[in-house]
N, C-alpha and C positions, 0 to 999 in steps of 0.2 A: 431729236432722233434724226438719223440719216440712213440712206440706202447706199451701200457701196457694192461695187463689183469685185469679186475675189478671183484673182488670176493664179495664185499659187497656194500650195498646202491646203487644198480644199477639204481634205479628209479631217482636218481639225474640227470641222462642223458636223462630223458624223453623228454625235448624240442627237442633234436636232433633226438631221436628215433621216435618221431611223424612225422618227415620229411620223414622217410622211411616207416612208417605205421601209418596212421593218426587216428586210433581208439585205445584208450588206453586199452580197454578190450581185444583186439586182441594181443597187446603187452604182456599183463599179462599172456597170455597162454604159452609163450615161454621164457620170459625174465629170470626168476629165474632158470629154468632148463637148459637154454643155457649158452654159454660162451660169455661174453661181452668183446670186445676189443675196445680200444680207442686210436686213433692217436691224439697226442696233441703236442702243442708247448708251452713250459713252463707249465702253468696251464690251458691253453686254449684248450678245446677239439675241434678238427677240423673234425674228422670222427668217427662214431660209427659203430660197426658191431656185430651182434649177430649170433652165430653159434650153431646149434643143431646137435644131432646125431640120426636121425630117424631110423637108422639101424647100425649094427656093422661095416659095411664096407662103410658107407655113412656119410658125413658131409653136412649140408645144411645151406646156408646163409639165415637167416630169416629176417634180417633187415640190410640194409646198407644205411647210410645217411652221406652226406657231408654238413657242414655248408655252406649256400649259399654264404657267403663272401669269401670262399676259394675254390669254385668250379672251374673247368676247369684248375686245376693245376696238374692233375695226381694223386691226393691224393686218390681218390676212387680206381683207378687201383692199387696204392701202397698197399692199404688194401687188395684187392683181392689177390694180389701176396703173401702177408703175410699169409693169410688164407690158400691158396693153399699149401704153403711150410709147414705150421704148421700141416696140417693133412695128408700130404704125408707120406706114410709108415704105417700110422694107418688106412687110408681109401683108397678105390680104386676109389672113385668118389666124386666130390663136386657138389652139386646142388645149384641152386639159383632160387627162385620163384619170379615172378614179373608180373605186369599187362602188357597188350599188348600196351605198350606206346612207342611213337617215341623217348622218352628220354632214357629209360632204356634198351630196347631191343638192340639197336645198341651198347650200352656200354658193355653189357655182351658178345655180339659177339666179340667185339674188344679185350676182355680179354681172349679169347680162349674158351669160352663156345659154345656149339651147342644146338639147341632146342631139348628137350627130349620128353615132353608130355604136355598136357593141362588139367586143371580141369575146366570143363564148369561151368559158372555162379558162380564162387567162390565169386567174390566181391559183386554180387547182393544177394547171399544167406547168406553171413556171416557178412556183414557190415550193420549198422543201417541207413546208408545214402549213396547216390550215390557218387562214387569216380571218380574224374576227374583228368586227367593229360595231360598237353599240349593240352587242349581243347577236349580231347577224354575221354568218359566214359569207365572206366575199368570194364570188365565183366568177362572174363576168366582169370584164373591164368596160366601163361606160365612158365613152368619149363625149365631151362637150365642146362646142365650137362657138367662137365669137368672131364676127366680121370686123376687120380693122380698116380704117380709112386709108386710101391710097393717094392722097394729095402729094404732089411732088415736093412740097415744102414741109412735110411733117418730120420733125426731128425726134431723136431719142431723148429721154429725160436727162437732166444733168446728173452725171455719175460722180460721186465724191470718193476719190481714192485716198488712202491714208497719207500719201505723199503730198496731197494738195491742201493740207490743213492751213498752210500759210496764205491760201487764197483769201481768207477773211480779212487780211491786212490790206487788200487792194481797195482803191477808191471805187465808188459806184461807176464812174465813167470807165475805169480800167476793167471792171468786171463786164460792163457792157461791151467794150471793145474785144475782150477775150472771147465772149460768146459769139460775137459777130464774125470773128476770125478763126473760130475753131475749124481745123481742116477736115474733121471727120463728121461734124454735125451741122446742119443748117437750123439755126434758131431764127424764127421770123421776128419781125420788128416788135410785135406786142410781147412775145416771150422775152426778148432781149431787154425790154423795159421793166418787166415785172420780176423776173428771176433774181436780179441783184438785191431786191428788197425782201427776199425770203427771211433773212435773219430778223429784221426789224418787225415784220408783220406776223411772224410765227407760222407762216405758210411754208410747208416743206418745199424745197426747190422743185422736186418732181411734180408736186401738186400745182405750183405756180406755172410750171411748164405746160401741164395739161389744161389748166384754166384758159391760158392764152392761145392754145393750139389752133383754134379756128378763126383767129382774128388776123392772121397774116394775109398778105395779098389783098388788103382792103376788105377784110372779113371774108376772103375767098371769092369775092364778087366785084372787086375793084371799087368798093365804096369807101367807107371811113378808113382812113390811114391807120396802119397798125401802130405806128409811133404815137399817134393821138389816143387810140383806144387803150394801148398798153399803159400810157401815162395815167389815163383816167382810172384804170384798175389799180395801179400803184397808189394813186392819191387816196382812193377809197380804203385800201388796205392799211395805209398809214394813218388814216383817221383825219385827213384834212377836211375842213368844213366844205359842205356841198357848194357853197357860193364861190369857192375858188375854181370850180369847174368853168364858170363863165369867164373868169379872168384868164384861165389857161386857153380856152377856146378863142378868146379875142386875141391873145398873144400869138396863137398858132396861125389864125387867119391872117393877121397882119404880116407874119413872116412868110407864109406859104401862099396866101391868096385863096386857099381852099382847104377843106378838111378831107377831101376825097383823094384816094390813092392815084387814080388815073390823071386827075388834074395836076397833081404835084409832079408826077413823072413826065407829063407833057409829051407823051408818045415815045419815051425812051423804052426800048424793048426790055421785057422782064428777064431776070436771070442772066444779066450781063454785068460786067464790071462797072459800066456807067450807071446802071440802076443801083447797084450796091453802094457806089460812092455817094449818090444823092441821099439814099436812105440812111447811111451811116452818119452823114453830116447832120441830118435832121434829128436822128436819135440822140446824138451827142448834145445838140442844142436843147432837146427836151429833158435830157438828164440833168443838164446844168440848171434849167428852170426849176425842175422838181426838187433837186437837192437844196437850192436856195430857199424854196418855199417850206420845205420840211426841216430846215435847219441841219442838214446832213453834209454840209460842205466840209 
């Protein structure tokens, strides 16, 4: 399964979009201006999600729908997690509007949202027919809100466009370098180590991205280096024996003199080309070590 961003011909997903918003004229109000994400398996779309930006610091889920054949498998939650990670760092909050339904309200609460406010009579005022869900007529629009982290190094998840399928032929080091040199997204050191192994580990790239999110900048507090922690994550996901951790730590200490981010940078200012060069060299060395150990050269 993969999540892709759709930039053209968005209306071809209308059958699924109508599951989340059953009036086409309402979908037309936000579809082209919004960002459409599709979780698919092969060429089969399973989940659609449209996200808009009603304010500079706010992202809003306008439409979220799961193909009924694939419901109750955690796919809707997976899409919400993807969106939350995608807009972290760019927005301070994520909104989701829904009807007061016994199906959707518990779902958003389980995803970590809390109720924010309501728009009275939204469904009766804006739709040309009554909307029912789980036997209940929807009247008010209920807004839920999730706070998003605002760390300066929070990236968006890896987006897989159809034209990028050839990416899988890249070596692990080439994938690492591509992540580190992405002009639009900053992937921290831990993310850059873990994401290239998504295929071998069965962890979706966007999930690997989220797992390693808080390990950049020395776990955000200048402690354990992200290249070190990211390599440990990848080692565990690849199933390397736990005793190899000590071998890697010894190799790392011998090379760098320390496991801590601040010690390795030796006072070099963060977010500078000098710091990136140091981190990139270390990441490539870690990738070489890990690929040798995992037999992925």
